[in-house]
N, C-alpha and C positions, 0 to 999 in steps of 0.2 A: 504494500500500500504506500501511498505518497506521504510526504511530510504533512500534507493538508488534512489527512484523515485522522481525526482525534477520537475515533470510536463513535460516540453518540453525537459528536459535533464535528464541524470542519473549520478550517482556517484558510483564508484567502492569501495568495492565489491558489487555484486548484490545479493549474498547469503553468509551471514556470518555464515556458518555452515560447518561441516566436510563432504562435498560431494566430495570426492577425485576422481581423474581420470575421470572427467565428460565427457560424450559423449551425443550429442544432435542431433536430426533430426527434420525436419519439415514435417508434413503431413497435407495438406490443409492449414488452418490458425493457426494450433496448433503446438507448439513445445513440444517435449518430451525429458526429460533428465533422464539418469540413472548414477550410480556411483558405485564405489567399496563398498562392505559391509563386507568383510573379514569374521570373525567368527560370526557376529551378524545376528539374524533372527527376523522377516522376512528380506530377503535380496533383492538386486537389486531394490532400490527405484525407483518409477516412479513419476517424477515431471512434471507438465505441465505449459505452459505459452502461452500468446497471444502476448507478446511484448518483450520477452527475458530479461526483467528487473524484473518483478514481477512473482514469481514462487509459485506453490502450490503443496504440497505432496499429491498424490491421491491414490497411490497403491504400492504394491511390486510384482515383477515378480517371486520371489522365496520364498516359504513358509518356507522350511527348506533346509539345505544342504544335498545332497543325501547320503553322506557317514556317517554312524552311528557314526564314531569316533568323529564327531562334537557334539554328545550328551554331551560331556564334552568340554568346550571352548578350542579352539586351537588358541590362540591369534596371530594375524598377518598372519594367514593362511586363507584358505577359498577363497572367491570370490575376485579376483583381476581384476582391469581395464577392465570393460566390454565395448562392442560396441553395440549400438542399431541401427537397420536398418529396413527399410520398403521395402519389395520386393513383387511385384505381389499380393498385398492385405493382406500380412501377416507381422506382427511385429516380429522381431527377436532380441534377445539379446544373443550375444556370450560372454563367459567369460572364463578366465583361472584360474585354481587352481594349484599352483606351485608344489604340490606334487602328483597331480592326472592327470591333462591333461586339454583338452578343452571341453567345454560344450555349449549347446544351449538350450534356452527356446523360445517358440513362442506362438503367439495368433493372433486372428483377432480383439480382443477387448482389448486394453492395459489397460483399466480401469476395466476389468473383470478378470476372472481366466486365468492364463497362464498354458501351458502344463508343465508336469513334465520334468526335465532336461534330455537331452540325451548327452552322452559322444561321441564326434566324433573322438577324438584321445587321447589315454592314453599316459602318459609319465611325467617324472619329469623335472622341469625347464622350462616348456612351459607356457609363460605368455603373457598378453597384445595382445590378438588376435583381428583382424578386418576382417570381411568378405568383399568380393567384387564380384559382379556379372558383368561379362563383356558383351559386346554387342553381342558376338558370343554364348552366353548361358553358357559358362564355369564359374565356381565359384571357388573362392580362399580364403584362409586364409593367411594374412600377419601378422607376429607376432614377439615377442621378446623372450629373454631367461634370466633366473634368475641364476646368477653365484652361489648363495648360494645353488642351487640344482643341477646344471649341470656342474659347473666348469668354465664357461665362460660367458661373457656378451658383450654388445656393438655391437651386430650382429642382423640383421633382417633376418627372414626366410620366406619361402612361400611354401605352398602345395596346390594342387587342391583338392576341396571337391565336394561332390554330390550337385546338384542344390538345394536340399531341406535342405542342411546344416547339415545333420546328420551323415556324414561319410567322412573320409579322403580317397582320391582316389589315391594319389601319395606319393612318398617319400618327405621328407622335404628337401628344398634346401636353401642355404644361398644366399641372393641377395644384401646385403650391410654389409660391415665390418667397423665399426666405429673405430677399432683399427689401421686401415691403416693410416700411417703418411701422405699420399698424400691427404686424405680427412678425418681428424679425427673427430669423434663424440662420445667421450667417454660416456658410459652409455646411448647410444641411445636405446630407448624403446618406448612403448606406441604408435605404428604407427596407423595412420588413413589414409585410401586410398580413393582417388577421381580421376575422369577422367575429363580432361579439354583440349579442343583444340588438341586432339590427343595424349596428354601426360598422363601417369600415374603419379599422384602426391601422394607422401607419406609424410604426416606431422607427425613429431615425436619430442618428447622432448629429450634433451641430457644434460649431465653435472650434473645430480643428482637432488634430490627432492628439496632441500632447495635453491640452487643457480644456477639452470640450466637455459637453454635457449631453444628456439624453432627453429628447422630446417625444411626445406622442401627439398625433393628429387624429381627428375623427370626423366622420361625415356619414350621413344617411345615403349619400350617392358616391359611388366610387370615383366619379369625376370631380367631386367637391361641390361647393366650397368646404374647406376644412377648418375646424377649430384647432388650436394648438395649445399645448401646455408643457412646461418643463417638468419632467418627472424624476430625474436623478441628476445630481451634480456632486462635486467634491464635498461641499458643505463643510463640516467641522473636522473632516478626516484629512489625511495626507495622500489619499489615493487620487492621483491626478487623472483627469480626463476619463472618468468612468462612463464609457459609452460604446456604441456600435456592437450589436450582438443579437441574441435570439430569445424570444419568449418560448418556453416549453413547459408542458404540464407533466405530472406524474400519473400513474394509474389510479392514484387516490384523489386526483383532482387538484392537488396543490400546484401552484405555478411558480416558476423560477426564471431568472434572466441570467444568461451567460454573456459576458462582455469582455472587451480587452482593456488593458492599461498599458500605456507606453512606458517601458522601462529602459529606454536608452539603448545601450549596447546589447542588451538581452532581447531587444525587439518588443513585440506587443504580446503580453502574457494574459492568461485567462482567469477571470473571477466569476464567482457565482453569487447571485443575490436573490433573496425571497421577494415575491411579488404579492401585493395586496391591492384591492380595488376600493375606491370610495367615490361615490357620485358618478360612476361610469368612467373614472380615470384611474390608471394604474399608479401605485406608489412603489418604487423599486428600492430595495434595501430597507434601512430603518428611517424613521421620520421623527427624530427627537424634537424638532421645532414645531411639529404638528401643522406644517404649512402646506402639506400635500406634495412636496417635492422631496424625494428620498435622497439618502446618501449611502455610500457603500458600507457594508458590514465587514469587520475583520474576522469575526468568529460567529458561528451560528449553528443551530441545531441542524443536523443532516437531514436531507429528504427522507421521508418515512417509506423507504423501499428496501427490498433485500438486494444483496450483491453477491452473485455467484460467479463473477467473472474471474478467471485465472489471471492474477496480476504478478506472477513470478517474473515475467518479462513484459514490461509495458511497451517495449519497442520504441520509446520516445528518444532515448539517448543510450546507446548500448555498446558494451564491449562486443567485439566481433572476432571470431576465428575464421571467418570467411569460408565456412564449411562447403565443400564441393564447388568452390569458386563462386559462391553466392554472397551478396552483401545484405545486411539487415535493412529493414524498412527505414531506419533512422537516417540512412544516407540518401543524399540527392545530388545530382550533377548540376553544374553551373548553367548548362544549357541543354538543348536536345541531346539525347544520348543514343548510342547504337551498340550492337553486339560487338563491333570491331574494337570497342574501347577496352574490353577486358575478357578474361577467360579463367578457367580453373588452372591452377598450377599443375602441370603434368605429373602423374604418378604420386600426387600428394592429396590427402584428404582435405587439409586446410590450406588456405592461402588464396589470394586474389591477384592475378596477373594483370597489371595495368600496362597497356601498350603505349609506348612513348610516341604519341601522334602529334602532328601539327594540325590542329583543327581550326586555326585562325587564318591560315594561308599567309602569314607574315614570316619574314626571314628570322626574326627574333621575337617569337610570340610571348606576350606577357600572360601571366596566370589569369588575370581579370578577363581576358578575351578568349580563354580556352574553355570549351564546353566540357572537356574530359578531366575536370577537377571534381573529385568526389567529396562532398561536404556533409557536416552535421550541424544542427542547431545547438546552441548552448541550453542545456536543460537544468543545470545547477550553476549557482553563482561562482563557485570555485571548484577546480578539479585537477587531476593529473592524468594524462593519457600517455601510455607507452605503446609505441607503434614499431613493430619489428618488420624489417625490410631487407630484401636481398636485391642489391643493385648490380649484380654481376652480369646481367643481361642487357645493359645499356649499350647503345651504339654511340659512335662519335657524334657529338652535338645534342645528345639526350641529357635530361636531368630529371631527378625524381626525389620527392621528399614530402615535407609537411608544410602547412600554411595556416594562417588565421586571417579571415577576411572581415572587412567592415567598411567604414567610409574610406579608409585606406587599409592596406594589408601588409603582412610580412610573411616571409617564407624562409625555410632552411632546406637545403637539398644537396645531393651529390650530382656533380656534372662531369661527364666524360669529354675531355678536350681532344684527346688523341688516343692512339693504340694503348699507350702505357700511362697517360697522365689523367688523373682524376683530381677534382678539387671539391672542397666543402665550401658552400657559399651561404651567406644570409643576405637577404635583400629586404627593402621596404619600398612601398609604392609612393608615388607623388603624382599630382595632376588630376585632371577631371576624368570622368568615365570614358569620354571619347578620345582622350589624349593621355592615357595612363602610362606612366614610365616606372621602371624598376631600377632602384638605386642600390648598388652593392654596399654592404656594411662590412662583411668579412669575406675573405678569399684565402682559403687555407689549402696548402698542398697535401693531398690525402696520403701520399706515400711517406712524407715526413712524419705524419702522425703515426702511421703504421710502424715505421722504424723505431719510434720512441717506445713502442710496446713490443718490439721484436715480433711483429706480425707481417706476413706477406699481404700485399694489397689484394691479391686474388682471393685469399681466405677472408680477409676483413670485409670485403664488399658483400660477401654472402651472409654476414651476420651483423646487421646494423640495427640499433635501437634508438629511436627518437623518443625523448621524454619531454612532453609538453606540459609545463606546470603553469597553471593559470591561478594565481593566488594574490593575496594582499600583503603589503609590507608589514601589517600588524598580524603576526602569526597566531595570535589568540582569536582572531576573527574567523568564524566557520561559515560554511555554506548555509547552514540552517539559520544563522543569525541574519544573513543578508536576504535570504529567501522571503522572509516575512516583514522586511522593513517597509515595503509598500510605498516607497518614495521613488519618484522618477529617477533621480540620480542621488542616492542617499550619501554617497561619499565624495561628492563634488569632483575635484580633480584627482582624488585618491582612489580611483577605481582599481580593481585588480589588474595586474599586468602579466604578460606571457614571458616565460623564460624557457629556453630550449637547450637540452643537453643531448649530446650524441655519444653513444657507446659503440665501440667497434670490436670485432673479434669475439670476445667473451661478453655477451650482452649484459649479463648480470654482475659483471665485475666493475664496481664503482671506481676502482683505480684506473680503469681504462676509459673513463668518461671525459668528454671534452665539453666544457661549458661554453656554449655559443652566445651567452648573454641574451641579447635582444631587448628584454624589458619593454616589450611592445604593449601599449595600452590601446585597445581597439575602441572604435566608436561604431554606432549604427550607420548603415548606409540609408539612402532614401527608402523608407517604408520597411526596411529589412534589418534585423539584428545581425550581430557578428556570428561567424561560424568558424569551425575548424575544418581542415581538409587534408586530403592526400592526393598526390598527382604524379604522373609521368608524362612529360611533354618533350617535344623535340624542335630543334631549329630546322630540321630537314622537312621541306615542303613535300617531298616525295615520300609517301607513306606505304610503299609497296612491301618493304621488308623492315618493319619497325623493330626497334629494340624494346626492352620492357624492364619493369621492376616488379618483383613479387612482394606483396604486402602479406605477411604471414599472420599477423594478429594485431588487434587494437584493443588494449585493456584500459578501462577507465576506473579511477578511484575518486570518490567524492571527498573533498577536503573540508 
């Protein structure tokens, strides 16, 4: 069980990981959650729960992004703010791509294979779509707009779609304008639609990602006009921007709201709030001021439901032996991925062979523009990850190692420069997404390090261990302490930093460890938290006979 499960109670956050813009439904006694995945693949994660507190990552609904341009990572683009729904025996996920339009994927088995995505409406600036099937059989999409693409925001729109969700049937219409001074809701977006007691309710965030709040709209007509009320804000708490999420009920009829909180380098993490109703309006969380506008709870009685979900492995952030050449669900690629990126290590049960490919078509590809980088979200505030690697299969011009990404990133790797010459390098990035550069910090002759330990380079290359320690300068501070601080950036400029150590030859012999320093302090990227990753890439544009690195295991310990 998670840190959040206190037995009869729970403590927020319920998921300390970057599952932004969460949407949740209940089917039977099982809850299903999906979230934004942007440029990362596989995308549209599927998490399940039996009690709304303990969650398990079980699948992805989207193998790759349909548009081939995502074969090269397009950071902050891709899959935004999905909505998951269950209608007439079919699971649907609708999502927007801000430069392409609205898409839908569907299945009868959410833990199995999902259909390929279908575009139901093309267009720029179309985001945050939510489907709604009305009692008369008509179906609609209610949605938001991205100013960065279309020139305006703070407006919600609607159009009718085919009942199977694959085609828009009418023109788009505005139904609410948050720029109107009579009922302001600046940056209103992310709508979710429900029907209750004859009213159409639209729940939507406003005010921006970091410091926003939650509003509810209601009308007797789906096209409006809509009344508006603020129903949750930070209030007297330190939980910033409690908004954008999903209303869901239990089998007992109790109602709950799952939403995100922006936690900086950790991304947008998930909280759970009780929901009550008064005079036809929701109150989310607690209401100590009795003003009808809720504020988030830190601790609360758990939903009154049973939990028979096997939580021995939640899949959220996992150690991995790469059994039979497979990687755990917690890993995602930086862009669209293909079978050519990896394979099982021949004649070994454990291990993942990453082929040193040049997927960016640049003579000196940077990690940021390489789809074949395998990453994990940060699921705990501090941790140590030991990654064992065999680099003996690298060709000249290849490099393989570990990285941590964010607004900028750093990496440590082995690079083969010639038949006999290998170097150990650490780099950090500078520049913008479109003009990202890698700047060398350390450049160490591998053979000299080997000779210091009386090792041959050929043997040492086969037994490399990277130790990535993400910790705070205050050694008394533990992950559990930071997990529940619930402040956007509780440590100011004193966030944890990454240190990397390299062991060669005898992986567990601390005397043969090389401290690579780094002391890298990550930050979030646009909409996305920091991640750790492994990679093998090449300067060689010709990928017909690639070199490779074998990643034998990745073992994580919470600090």
